[in-house]
Jmol script that loads the backbone (N, CA, C; Angstrom):
load data "model"
ATOM      1  N   MET A   1       0.627 -47.017 132.485  1.00  0.00           N
ATOM      2  CA  MET A   1       0.291 -48.063 132.181  1.00  0.00           C
ATOM      3  C   MET A   1       1.558 -48.076 130.902  1.00  0.00           C
ATOM      4  N   SER A   2       2.055 -49.514 130.675  1.00  0.00           N
ATOM      5  CA  SER A   2       2.987 -49.458 129.421  1.00  0.00           C
ATOM      6  C   SER A   2       1.970 -49.813 128.390  1.00  0.00           C
ATOM      7  N   ASP A   3       2.625 -49.597 127.278  1.00  0.00           N
ATOM      8  CA  ASP A   3       1.967 -49.874 126.201  1.00  0.00           C
ATOM      9  C   ASP A   3       1.815 -51.579 125.971  1.00  0.00           C
ATOM     10  N   GLU A   4       2.425 -52.429 126.212  1.00  0.00           N
ATOM     11  CA  GLU A   4       2.232 -53.587 126.356  1.00  0.00           C
ATOM     12  C   GLU A   4       1.359 -54.200 126.951  1.00  0.00           C
ATOM     13  N   ALA A   5       0.963 -52.961 128.045  1.00  0.00           N
ATOM     14  CA  ALA A   5      -0.004 -53.798 129.200  1.00  0.00           C
ATOM     15  C   ALA A   5      -1.382 -53.178 128.649  1.00  0.00           C
ATOM     16  N   ASP A   6      -1.013 -52.063 127.973  1.00  0.00           N
ATOM     17  CA  ASP A   6      -2.295 -51.092 127.410  1.00  0.00           C
ATOM     18  C   ASP A   6      -3.062 -52.188 126.208  1.00  0.00           C
ATOM     19  N   GLN A   7      -1.787 -53.072 125.417  1.00  0.00           N
ATOM     20  CA  GLN A   7      -2.488 -53.271 124.330  1.00  0.00           C
ATOM     21  C   GLN A   7      -3.490 -54.954 124.914  1.00  0.00           C
ATOM     22  N   LYS A   8      -3.084 -55.413 125.880  1.00  0.00           N
ATOM     23  CA  LYS A   8      -3.223 -56.296 126.276  1.00  0.00           C
ATOM     24  C   LYS A   8      -5.147 -56.242 126.715  1.00  0.00           C
ATOM     25  N   VAL A   9      -5.139 -54.951 126.858  1.00  0.00           N
ATOM     26  CA  VAL A   9      -6.805 -54.694 126.925  1.00  0.00           C
ATOM     27  C   VAL A   9      -7.674 -54.306 125.516  1.00  0.00           C
ATOM     28  N   SER A  10      -8.637 -54.866 125.440  1.00  0.00           N
ATOM     29  CA  SER A  10      -9.400 -55.223 124.371  1.00  0.00           C
ATOM     30  C   SER A  10     -10.033 -53.847 124.260  1.00  0.00           C
ATOM     31  N   PRO A  11     -10.120 -53.438 122.939  1.00  0.00           N
ATOM     32  CA  PRO A  11     -10.696 -51.952 122.497  1.00  0.00           C
ATOM     33  C   PRO A  11     -12.247 -51.951 123.369  1.00  0.00           C
ATOM     34  N   ARG A  12     -13.233 -52.706 123.136  1.00  0.00           N
ATOM     35  CA  ARG A  12     -14.739 -53.165 123.735  1.00  0.00           C
ATOM     36  C   ARG A  12     -14.514 -52.917 124.979  1.00  0.00           C
ATOM     37  N   LEU A  13     -13.412 -53.480 126.198  1.00  0.00           N
ATOM     38  CA  LEU A  13     -13.302 -53.200 127.378  1.00  0.00           C
ATOM     39  C   LEU A  13     -12.776 -51.971 127.831  1.00  0.00           C
ATOM     40  N   ARG A  14     -11.617 -51.493 126.788  1.00  0.00           N
ATOM     41  CA  ARG A  14     -11.325 -50.295 127.105  1.00  0.00           C
ATOM     42  C   ARG A  14     -12.742 -48.967 127.304  1.00  0.00           C
ATOM     43  N   ALA A  15     -13.560 -49.297 125.916  1.00  0.00           N
ATOM     44  CA  ALA A  15     -14.516 -48.464 125.895  1.00  0.00           C
ATOM     45  C   ALA A  15     -15.538 -48.456 127.409  1.00  0.00           C
ATOM     46  N   LYS A  16     -15.449 -49.816 127.651  1.00  0.00           N
ATOM     47  CA  LYS A  16     -16.367 -49.944 128.810  1.00  0.00           C
ATOM     48  C   LYS A  16     -15.635 -49.378 130.119  1.00  0.00           C
ATOM     49  N   LEU A  17     -14.728 -49.412 130.327  1.00  0.00           N
ATOM     50  CA  LEU A  17     -13.836 -48.699 131.578  1.00  0.00           C
ATOM     51  C   LEU A  17     -14.203 -47.424 131.472  1.00  0.00           C
ATOM     52  N   ASP A  18     -13.774 -46.584 130.120  1.00  0.00           N
ATOM     53  CA  ASP A  18     -13.808 -45.313 129.968  1.00  0.00           C
ATOM     54  C   ASP A  18     -15.366 -44.813 130.683  1.00  0.00           C
ATOM     55  N   ASP A  19     -16.228 -45.728 130.318  1.00  0.00           N
ATOM     56  CA  ASP A  19     -17.739 -45.115 131.177  1.00  0.00           C
ATOM     57  C   ASP A  19     -17.749 -45.775 132.041  1.00  0.00           C
ATOM     58  N   ALA A  20     -17.252 -46.446 132.565  1.00  0.00           N
ATOM     59  CA  ALA A  20     -17.517 -47.007 134.123  1.00  0.00           C
ATOM     60  C   ALA A  20     -16.473 -46.164 135.082  1.00  0.00           C
ATOM     61  N   GLY A  21     -16.981 -45.883 136.205  1.00  0.00           N
ATOM     62  CA  GLY A  21     -16.266 -45.415 137.419  1.00  0.00           C
ATOM     63  C   GLY A  21     -15.536 -46.746 137.979  1.00  0.00           C
ATOM     64  N   SER A  22     -14.118 -45.815 138.319  1.00  0.00           N
ATOM     65  CA  SER A  22     -13.378 -46.879 138.744  1.00  0.00           C
ATOM     66  C   SER A  22     -13.992 -47.933 140.346  1.00  0.00           C
ATOM     67  N   GLU A  23     -14.730 -47.808 140.935  1.00  0.00           N
ATOM     68  CA  GLU A  23     -15.460 -48.669 141.487  1.00  0.00           C
ATOM     69  C   GLU A  23     -15.938 -49.310 141.175  1.00  0.00           C
ATOM     70  N   GLN A  24     -17.033 -49.447 140.102  1.00  0.00           N
ATOM     71  CA  GLN A  24     -17.897 -50.174 139.396  1.00  0.00           C
ATOM     72  C   GLN A  24     -17.597 -51.389 139.021  1.00  0.00           C
ATOM     73  N   ASP A  25     -18.387 -52.410 139.358  1.00  0.00           N
ATOM     74  CA  ASP A  25     -17.816 -53.506 138.724  1.00  0.00           C
ATOM     75  C   ASP A  25     -17.949 -53.762 137.678  1.00  0.00           C
ATOM     76  N   VAL A  26     -17.010 -54.620 136.734  1.00  0.00           N
ATOM     77  CA  VAL A  26     -17.311 -54.917 135.473  1.00  0.00           C
ATOM     78  C   VAL A  26     -16.874 -56.822 135.117  1.00  0.00           C
ATOM     79  N   GLU A  27     -17.392 -57.668 134.139  1.00  0.00           N
ATOM     80  CA  GLU A  27     -17.155 -58.623 133.920  1.00  0.00           C
ATOM     81  C   GLU A  27     -16.141 -59.109 132.954  1.00  0.00           C
ATOM     82  N   VAL A  28     -15.036 -59.476 133.386  1.00  0.00           N
ATOM     83  CA  VAL A  28     -13.979 -59.531 132.477  1.00  0.00           C
ATOM     84  C   VAL A  28     -13.556 -60.614 132.397  1.00  0.00           C
ATOM     85  N   VAL A  29     -13.069 -60.871 130.796  1.00  0.00           N
ATOM     86  CA  VAL A  29     -12.330 -62.958 130.567  1.00  0.00           C
ATOM     87  C   VAL A  29     -10.838 -62.007 131.014  1.00  0.00           C
ATOM     88  N   VAL A  30     -10.081 -62.740 131.387  1.00  0.00           N
ATOM     89  CA  VAL A  30      -9.006 -62.771 131.677  1.00  0.00           C
ATOM     90  C   VAL A  30      -8.240 -64.013 130.884  1.00  0.00           C
ATOM     91  N   ALA A  31      -7.539 -63.817 129.537  1.00  0.00           N
ATOM     92  CA  ALA A  31      -6.727 -64.657 128.947  1.00  0.00           C
ATOM     93  C   ALA A  31      -5.295 -65.030 129.439  1.00  0.00           C
ATOM     94  N   LEU A  32      -5.082 -66.061 129.982  1.00  0.00           N
ATOM     95  CA  LEU A  32      -3.506 -66.765 130.284  1.00  0.00           C
ATOM     96  C   LEU A  32      -2.666 -66.952 129.291  1.00  0.00           C
ATOM     97  N   ALA A  33      -1.757 -67.130 129.580  1.00  0.00           N
ATOM     98  CA  ALA A  33      -0.385 -67.691 128.188  1.00  0.00           C
ATOM     99  C   ALA A  33      -0.908 -69.155 128.854  1.00  0.00           C
ATOM    100  N   PRO A  34      -0.928 -69.974 127.649  1.00  0.00           N
ATOM    101  CA  PRO A  34      -1.298 -71.535 127.462  1.00  0.00           C
ATOM    102  C   PRO A  34       0.323 -72.333 128.209  1.00  0.00           C
ATOM    103  N   PRO A  35      -0.446 -73.110 129.066  1.00  0.00           N
ATOM    104  CA  PRO A  35       0.506 -73.525 130.017  1.00  0.00           C
ATOM    105  C   PRO A  35       1.263 -74.254 128.699  1.00  0.00           C
ATOM    106  N   GLU A  36       2.807 -74.571 129.283  1.00  0.00           N
ATOM    107  CA  GLU A  36       3.608 -75.381 128.294  1.00  0.00           C
ATOM    108  C   GLU A  36       3.044 -76.754 128.436  1.00  0.00           C
ATOM    109  N   LEU A  37       3.199 -77.419 127.036  1.00  0.00           N
ATOM    110  CA  LEU A  37       2.654 -79.697 127.310  1.00  0.00           C
ATOM    111  C   LEU A  37       3.883 -80.142 126.886  1.00  0.00           C
ATOM    112  N   PRO A  38       3.872 -81.334 127.720  1.00  0.00           N
ATOM    113  CA  PRO A  38       4.803 -82.364 127.924  1.00  0.00           C
ATOM    114  C   PRO A  38       4.921 -82.694 126.018  1.00  0.00           C
ATOM    115  N   THR A  39       6.084 -82.698 125.585  1.00  0.00           N
ATOM    116  CA  THR A  39       5.827 -83.576 124.385  1.00  0.00           C
ATOM    117  C   THR A  39       6.049 -85.251 124.122  1.00  0.00           C
ATOM    118  N   GLU A  40       5.961 -85.643 125.168  1.00  0.00           N
ATOM    119  CA  GLU A  40       5.892 -87.405 125.432  1.00  0.00           C
ATOM    120  C   GLU A  40       4.547 -87.388 126.319  1.00  0.00           C
ATOM    121  N   GLY A  41       3.869 -88.888 126.107  1.00  0.00           N
ATOM    122  CA  GLY A  41       3.110 -89.079 127.076  1.00  0.00           C
ATOM    123  C   GLY A  41       1.638 -88.949 126.136  1.00  0.00           C
ATOM    124  N   SER A  42       1.141 -90.161 126.624  1.00  0.00           N
ATOM    125  CA  SER A  42      -0.575 -90.269 125.883  1.00  0.00           C
ATOM    126  C   SER A  42      -1.245 -88.686 125.605  1.00  0.00           C
ATOM    127  N   ARG A  43      -2.320 -89.005 124.722  1.00  0.00           N
ATOM    128  CA  ARG A  43      -2.999 -87.558 125.328  1.00  0.00           C
ATOM    129  C   ARG A  43      -3.950 -87.560 126.349  1.00  0.00           C
ATOM    130  N   GLY A  44      -4.383 -88.730 126.879  1.00  0.00           N
ATOM    131  CA  GLY A  44      -5.030 -87.964 128.183  1.00  0.00           C
ATOM    132  C   GLY A  44      -3.619 -87.544 129.202  1.00  0.00           C
ATOM    133  N   GLN A  45      -2.434 -88.245 128.684  1.00  0.00           N
ATOM    134  CA  GLN A  45      -1.207 -87.577 130.115  1.00  0.00           C
ATOM    135  C   GLN A  45      -1.104 -86.090 129.943  1.00  0.00           C
ATOM    136  N   LYS A  46      -0.859 -85.701 128.382  1.00  0.00           N
ATOM    137  CA  LYS A  46      -0.896 -84.541 128.479  1.00  0.00           C
ATOM    138  C   LYS A  46      -2.390 -83.476 128.554  1.00  0.00           C
ATOM    139  N   ILE A  47      -3.235 -83.890 128.442  1.00  0.00           N
ATOM    140  CA  ILE A  47      -4.218 -82.983 129.413  1.00  0.00           C
ATOM    141  C   ILE A  47      -4.201 -82.893 130.536  1.00  0.00           C
ATOM    142  N   ALA A  48      -3.655 -84.414 131.121  1.00  0.00           N
ATOM    143  CA  ALA A  48      -4.006 -84.047 132.286  1.00  0.00           C
ATOM    144  C   ALA A  48      -2.695 -82.856 133.019  1.00  0.00           C
ATOM    145  N   VAL A  49      -1.958 -83.148 132.659  1.00  0.00           N
ATOM    146  CA  VAL A  49      -0.816 -81.831 132.869  1.00  0.00           C
ATOM    147  C   VAL A  49      -1.060 -80.632 132.228  1.00  0.00           C
ATOM    148  N   ALA A  50      -2.006 -80.173 131.162  1.00  0.00           N
ATOM    149  CA  ALA A  50      -2.406 -79.185 131.084  1.00  0.00           C
ATOM    150  C   ALA A  50      -3.575 -78.296 132.193  1.00  0.00           C
ATOM    151  N   LYS A  51      -4.229 -79.289 132.496  1.00  0.00           N
ATOM    152  CA  LYS A  51      -5.161 -78.980 133.435  1.00  0.00           C
ATOM    153  C   LYS A  51      -4.124 -78.738 134.717  1.00  0.00           C
ATOM    154  N   GLN A  52      -3.659 -79.606 135.208  1.00  0.00           N
ATOM    155  CA  GLN A  52      -2.645 -79.455 136.284  1.00  0.00           C
ATOM    156  C   GLN A  52      -1.858 -78.008 136.429  1.00  0.00           C
ATOM    157  N   ARG A  53      -1.147 -77.672 135.344  1.00  0.00           N
ATOM    158  CA  ARG A  53      -0.854 -76.208 134.908  1.00  0.00           C
ATOM    159  C   ARG A  53      -1.577 -75.264 135.162  1.00  0.00           C
ATOM    160  N   PHE A  54      -2.397 -75.597 134.411  1.00  0.00           N
ATOM    161  CA  PHE A  54      -3.987 -74.477 134.371  1.00  0.00           C
ATOM    162  C   PHE A  54      -4.420 -74.046 135.826  1.00  0.00           C
ATOM    163  N   GLU A  55      -4.983 -75.108 136.711  1.00  0.00           N
ATOM    164  CA  GLU A  55      -5.027 -74.710 137.975  1.00  0.00           C
ATOM    165  C   GLU A  55      -4.161 -74.472 138.791  1.00  0.00           C
ATOM    166  N   ARG A  56      -2.834 -74.010 138.598  1.00  0.00           N
ATOM    167  CA  ARG A  56      -2.103 -73.647 139.432  1.00  0.00           C
ATOM    168  C   ARG A  56      -1.886 -72.456 138.977  1.00  0.00           C
ATOM    169  N   ASP A  57      -1.940 -71.799 137.684  1.00  0.00           N
ATOM    170  CA  ASP A  57      -1.696 -70.445 137.762  1.00  0.00           C
ATOM    171  C   ASP A  57      -3.226 -69.684 137.897  1.00  0.00           C
ATOM    172  N   VAL A  58      -3.918 -70.413 137.571  1.00  0.00           N
ATOM    173  CA  VAL A  58      -5.367 -70.047 138.260  1.00  0.00           C
ATOM    174  C   VAL A  58      -5.334 -69.416 139.397  1.00  0.00           C
ATOM    175  N   ALA A  59      -4.733 -70.561 140.222  1.00  0.00           N
ATOM    176  CA  ALA A  59      -4.655 -70.278 142.003  1.00  0.00           C
ATOM    177  C   ALA A  59      -3.791 -69.077 142.584  1.00  0.00           C
ATOM    178  N   SER A  60      -2.658 -68.812 141.719  1.00  0.00           N
ATOM    179  CA  SER A  60      -1.976 -67.787 141.380  1.00  0.00           C
ATOM    180  C   SER A  60      -2.889 -66.592 141.244  1.00  0.00           C
ATOM    181  N   MET A  61      -3.551 -66.360 140.096  1.00  0.00           N
ATOM    182  CA  MET A  61      -4.011 -65.306 139.624  1.00  0.00           C
ATOM    183  C   MET A  61      -5.247 -64.924 140.569  1.00  0.00           C
ATOM    184  N   SER A  62      -6.117 -66.087 141.096  1.00  0.00           N
ATOM    185  CA  SER A  62      -7.145 -65.794 141.856  1.00  0.00           C
ATOM    186  C   SER A  62      -7.093 -65.355 143.179  1.00  0.00           C
ATOM    187  N   GLU A  63      -5.539 -65.410 143.686  1.00  0.00           N
ATOM    188  CA  GLU A  63      -5.297 -64.934 145.107  1.00  0.00           C
ATOM    189  C   GLU A  63      -5.114 -63.607 144.583  1.00  0.00           C
ATOM    190  N   ARG A  64      -4.716 -62.950 143.268  1.00  0.00           N
ATOM    191  CA  ARG A  64      -4.752 -61.369 143.119  1.00  0.00           C
ATOM    192  C   ARG A  64      -5.626 -60.943 142.907  1.00  0.00           C
ATOM    193  N   ILE A  65      -6.610 -61.826 142.321  1.00  0.00           N
ATOM    194  CA  ILE A  65      -7.987 -60.896 142.148  1.00  0.00           C
ATOM    195  C   ILE A  65      -8.696 -60.605 143.079  1.00  0.00           C
ATOM    196  N   THR A  66      -8.853 -61.863 143.859  1.00  0.00           N
ATOM    197  CA  THR A  66      -9.971 -61.616 145.049  1.00  0.00           C
ATOM    198  C   THR A  66      -9.158 -60.998 146.610  1.00  0.00           C
ATOM    199  N   SER A  67      -7.554 -60.600 146.388  1.00  0.00           N
ATOM    200  CA  SER A  67      -7.076 -60.244 147.425  1.00  0.00           C
ATOM    201  C   SER A  67      -7.635 -58.163 147.303  1.00  0.00           C
ATOM    202  N   SER A  68      -8.174 -58.338 145.830  1.00  0.00           N
ATOM    203  CA  SER A  68      -8.491 -56.793 145.837  1.00  0.00           C
ATOM    204  C   SER A  68      -9.978 -56.450 145.477  1.00  0.00           C
ATOM    205  N   GLY A  69     -10.627 -57.477 146.058  1.00  0.00           N
ATOM    206  CA  GLY A  69     -12.282 -57.609 146.143  1.00  0.00           C
ATOM    207  C   GLY A  69     -12.687 -58.107 144.717  1.00  0.00           C
ATOM    208  N   GLY A  70     -11.782 -58.536 144.333  1.00  0.00           N
ATOM    209  CA  GLY A  70     -12.630 -59.308 142.669  1.00  0.00           C
ATOM    210  C   GLY A  70     -13.137 -60.941 142.998  1.00  0.00           C
ATOM    211  N   LYS A  71     -14.135 -61.289 142.070  1.00  0.00           N
ATOM    212  CA  LYS A  71     -14.354 -62.485 142.276  1.00  0.00           C
ATOM    213  C   LYS A  71     -13.959 -63.347 141.130  1.00  0.00           C
ATOM    214  N   ILE A  72     -14.039 -64.527 141.133  1.00  0.00           N
ATOM    215  CA  ILE A  72     -13.769 -65.520 140.396  1.00  0.00           C
ATOM    216  C   ILE A  72     -15.095 -66.230 139.912  1.00  0.00           C
ATOM    217  N   ILE A  73     -15.522 -66.185 138.415  1.00  0.00           N
ATOM    218  CA  ILE A  73     -17.010 -66.636 138.234  1.00  0.00           C
ATOM    219  C   ILE A  73     -16.763 -68.050 137.784  1.00  0.00           C
ATOM    220  N   ASP A  74     -15.833 -68.218 136.575  1.00  0.00           N
ATOM    221  CA  ASP A  74     -15.454 -69.403 135.948  1.00  0.00           C
ATOM    222  C   ASP A  74     -14.247 -69.529 135.758  1.00  0.00           C
ATOM    223  N   THR A  75     -13.825 -70.970 135.132  1.00  0.00           N
ATOM    224  CA  THR A  75     -12.534 -70.801 134.468  1.00  0.00           C
ATOM    225  C   THR A  75     -12.815 -71.658 133.484  1.00  0.00           C
ATOM    226  N   ALA A  76     -11.666 -71.789 132.524  1.00  0.00           N
ATOM    227  CA  ALA A  76     -12.077 -72.939 131.265  1.00  0.00           C
ATOM    228  C   ALA A  76     -10.612 -72.944 131.417  1.00  0.00           C
ATOM    229  N   TRP A  77      -9.828 -74.649 130.997  1.00  0.00           N
ATOM    230  CA  TRP A  77      -8.784 -74.670 131.244  1.00  0.00           C
ATOM    231  C   TRP A  77      -8.522 -74.885 129.362  1.00  0.00           C
ATOM    232  N   ILE A  78      -9.642 -75.139 129.113  1.00  0.00           N
ATOM    233  CA  ILE A  78      -9.171 -75.686 127.604  1.00  0.00           C
ATOM    234  C   ILE A  78      -8.713 -74.169 126.693  1.00  0.00           C
ATOM    235  N   ASN A  79      -9.175 -73.585 127.138  1.00  0.00           N
ATOM    236  CA  ASN A  79      -8.681 -71.868 126.377  1.00  0.00           C
ATOM    237  C   ASN A  79      -7.787 -70.837 127.184  1.00  0.00           C
ATOM    238  N   SER A  80      -7.773 -71.744 128.407  1.00  0.00           N
ATOM    239  CA  SER A  80      -6.652 -71.057 129.583  1.00  0.00           C
ATOM    240  C   SER A  80      -7.395 -69.651 129.972  1.00  0.00           C
ATOM    241  N   THR A  81      -8.539 -69.122 130.041  1.00  0.00           N
ATOM    242  CA  THR A  81      -9.336 -67.952 130.694  1.00  0.00           C
ATOM    243  C   THR A  81     -10.081 -68.574 131.917  1.00  0.00           C
ATOM    244  N   ILE A  82     -10.098 -67.433 132.579  1.00  0.00           N
ATOM    245  CA  ILE A  82     -10.878 -66.892 134.053  1.00  0.00           C
ATOM    246  C   ILE A  82     -11.894 -65.726 133.791  1.00  0.00           C
ATOM    247  N   HIS A  83     -13.157 -66.242 133.577  1.00  0.00           N
ATOM    248  CA  HIS A  83     -14.550 -65.320 134.060  1.00  0.00           C
ATOM    249  C   HIS A  83     -14.539 -64.593 135.282  1.00  0.00           C
ATOM    250  N   THR A  84     -14.203 -63.158 135.059  1.00  0.00           N
ATOM    251  CA  THR A  84     -14.123 -62.812 136.525  1.00  0.00           C
ATOM    252  C   THR A  84     -15.182 -61.339 136.734  1.00  0.00           C
ATOM    253  N   ARG A  85     -15.122 -60.852 138.198  1.00  0.00           N
ATOM    254  CA  ARG A  85     -15.854 -60.093 138.006  1.00  0.00           C
ATOM    255  C   ARG A  85     -15.275 -58.914 139.208  1.00  0.00           C
ATOM    256  N   LEU A  86     -14.680 -58.027 138.526  1.00  0.00           N
ATOM    257  CA  LEU A  86     -13.635 -57.185 139.389  1.00  0.00           C
ATOM    258  C   LEU A  86     -14.165 -55.748 139.140  1.00  0.00           C
ATOM    259  N   ARG A  87     -13.674 -54.825 139.946  1.00  0.00           N
ATOM    260  CA  ARG A  87     -13.635 -53.538 140.074  1.00  0.00           C
ATOM    261  C   ARG A  87     -13.013 -52.776 138.789  1.00  0.00           C
ATOM    262  N   ALA A  88     -13.099 -51.873 138.168  1.00  0.00           N
ATOM    263  CA  ALA A  88     -12.780 -51.377 136.854  1.00  0.00           C
ATOM    264  C   ALA A  88     -11.236 -50.883 137.283  1.00  0.00           C
ATOM    265  N   GLU A  89     -10.804 -50.460 138.277  1.00  0.00           N
ATOM    266  CA  GLU A  89      -9.896 -50.010 138.780  1.00  0.00           C
ATOM    267  C   GLU A  89      -8.583 -51.173 138.756  1.00  0.00           C
ATOM    268  N   GLN A  90      -8.942 -52.125 138.779  1.00  0.00           N
ATOM    269  CA  GLN A  90      -8.292 -53.315 138.835  1.00  0.00           C
ATOM    270  C   GLN A  90      -7.465 -53.929 137.273  1.00  0.00           C
ATOM    271  N   VAL A  91      -8.305 -53.864 136.468  1.00  0.00           N
ATOM    272  CA  VAL A  91      -8.462 -54.242 135.094  1.00  0.00           C
ATOM    273  C   VAL A  91      -6.411 -53.833 134.885  1.00  0.00           C
ATOM    274  N   ASP A  92      -6.323 -52.524 134.335  1.00  0.00           N
ATOM    275  CA  ASP A  92      -4.961 -51.825 134.851  1.00  0.00           C
ATOM    276  C   ASP A  92      -4.094 -52.788 134.940  1.00  0.00           C
ATOM    277  N   ASP A  93      -4.023 -53.102 136.468  1.00  0.00           N
ATOM    278  CA  ASP A  93      -3.381 -53.848 137.072  1.00  0.00           C
ATOM    279  C   ASP A  93      -3.282 -55.070 136.856  1.00  0.00           C
ATOM    280  N   LEU A  94      -4.347 -55.751 136.502  1.00  0.00           N
ATOM    281  CA  LEU A  94      -4.328 -57.027 135.788  1.00  0.00           C
ATOM    282  C   LEU A  94      -3.242 -57.234 134.263  1.00  0.00           C
ATOM    283  N   ALA A  95      -3.553 -56.044 134.073  1.00  0.00           N
ATOM    284  CA  ALA A  95      -2.870 -56.256 132.262  1.00  0.00           C
ATOM    285  C   ALA A  95      -1.221 -56.181 132.799  1.00  0.00           C
ATOM    286  N   THR A  96      -0.785 -55.485 134.125  1.00  0.00           N
ATOM    287  CA  THR A  96       0.382 -55.664 133.669  1.00  0.00           C
ATOM    288  C   THR A  96       1.299 -57.357 134.091  1.00  0.00           C
ATOM    289  N   ASP A  97       0.525 -57.530 134.772  1.00  0.00           N
ATOM    290  CA  ASP A  97       1.094 -59.533 134.908  1.00  0.00           C
ATOM    291  C   ASP A  97       1.349 -60.292 133.698  1.00  0.00           C
ATOM    292  N   ASP A  98       2.681 -60.620 133.977  1.00  0.00           N
ATOM    293  CA  ASP A  98       3.182 -61.183 132.868  1.00  0.00           C
ATOM    294  C   ASP A  98       2.349 -62.223 132.487  1.00  0.00           C
ATOM    295  N   HIS A  99       2.013 -63.721 133.036  1.00  0.00           N
ATOM    296  CA  HIS A  99       0.899 -64.349 133.094  1.00  0.00           C
ATOM    297  C   HIS A  99      -0.344 -63.990 132.229  1.00  0.00           C
ATOM    298  N   VAL A 100      -0.727 -62.617 131.854  1.00  0.00           N
ATOM    299  CA  VAL A 100      -2.189 -62.522 131.424  1.00  0.00           C
ATOM    300  C   VAL A 100      -1.685 -62.052 130.107  1.00  0.00           C
ATOM    301  N   VAL A 101      -2.285 -62.399 128.973  1.00  0.00           N
ATOM    302  CA  VAL A 101      -1.935 -62.067 127.337  1.00  0.00           C
ATOM    303  C   VAL A 101      -3.257 -60.967 126.549  1.00  0.00           C
ATOM    304  N   ALA A 102      -4.419 -60.873 127.458  1.00  0.00           N
ATOM    305  CA  ALA A 102      -5.362 -60.287 126.969  1.00  0.00           C
ATOM    306  C   ALA A 102      -6.402 -60.188 128.275  1.00  0.00           C
ATOM    307  N   LEU A 103      -7.139 -59.289 127.788  1.00  0.00           N
ATOM    308  CA  LEU A 103      -8.575 -59.182 128.784  1.00  0.00           C
ATOM    309  C   LEU A 103      -9.377 -58.259 127.964  1.00  0.00           C
ATOM    310  N   ASP A 104     -10.904 -58.880 128.371  1.00  0.00           N
ATOM    311  CA  ASP A 104     -11.582 -58.554 127.366  1.00  0.00           C
ATOM    312  C   ASP A 104     -13.509 -58.822 128.108  1.00  0.00           C
ATOM    313  N   LEU A 105     -14.324 -58.481 127.185  1.00  0.00           N
ATOM    314  CA  LEU A 105     -15.652 -58.494 128.102  1.00  0.00           C
ATOM    315  C   LEU A 105     -16.163 -60.015 127.575  1.00  0.00           C
ATOM    316  N   PRO A 106     -16.885 -60.600 128.513  1.00  0.00           N
ATOM    317  CA  PRO A 106     -17.494 -62.009 128.317  1.00  0.00           C
ATOM    318  C   PRO A 106     -18.266 -61.928 126.874  1.00  0.00           C
ATOM    319  N   ALA A 107     -18.368 -62.602 125.795  1.00  0.00           N
ATOM    320  CA  ALA A 107     -18.599 -62.676 124.527  1.00  0.00           C
ATOM    321  C   ALA A 107     -20.232 -63.282 124.698  1.00  0.00           C
ATOM    322  N   LYS A 108     -21.218 -62.908 124.332  1.00  0.00           N
ATOM    323  CA  LYS A 108     -22.464 -62.907 124.235  1.00  0.00           C
ATOM    324  C   LYS A 108     -23.300 -63.817 123.139  1.00  0.00           C
ATOM    325  N   LEU A 109     -22.786 -65.269 122.987  1.00  0.00           N
ATOM    326  CA  LEU A 109     -23.317 -66.192 122.395  1.00  0.00           C
ATOM    327  C   LEU A 109     -24.785 -66.094 122.037  1.00  0.00           C
ATOM    328  N   GLU A 110     -25.196 -66.673 120.600  1.00  0.00           N
ATOM    329  CA  GLU A 110     -26.739 -66.446 120.427  1.00  0.00           C
ATOM    330  C   GLU A 110     -26.443 -67.237 118.867  1.00  0.00           C
ATOM    331  N   ALA A 111     -27.951 -68.162 119.372  1.00  0.00           N
ATOM    332  CA  ALA A 111     -27.857 -69.305 118.437  1.00  0.00           C
ATOM    333  C   ALA A 111     -28.561 -68.672 116.933  1.00  0.00           C
ATOM    334  N   GLU A 112     -27.964 -69.109 115.765  1.00  0.00           N
ATOM    335  CA  GLU A 112     -28.598 -68.501 114.704  1.00  0.00           C
ATOM    336  C   GLU A 112     -30.008 -68.989 114.149  1.00  0.00           C
ATOM    337  N   ASP A 113     -30.183 -68.466 113.450  1.00  0.00           N
ATOM    338  CA  ASP A 113     -32.135 -68.371 112.814  1.00  0.00           C
ATOM    339  C   ASP A 113     -32.080 -69.916 112.023  1.00  0.00           C
TER     340      ASP A 113
END
end "model"
wireframe off; spacefill off
backbone 0.3
color backbone group
């Protein structure tokens, strides 16, 4: 794997992968490059275009993930991410995709006291 692809994998995820067997499933958040937004149009029109472009990118990435046995758990157009469950061995392959900007473990949100 190239240095550029390796840099896309967060240290937390890399540690998890080092502990996991290649066939073990891991939950991964795939961050895609944000879609280009049009410079003209209303805010609502720009949002609609952003959602449409994100869905196009997700469809392409979804095929790649599911064809290798992975599963899409959820997507978020607002930050261009896909929450997935996939085999540990798939992570390095996804890191080589030009549309992927980062791969990380899902963050656990906790309420403050």
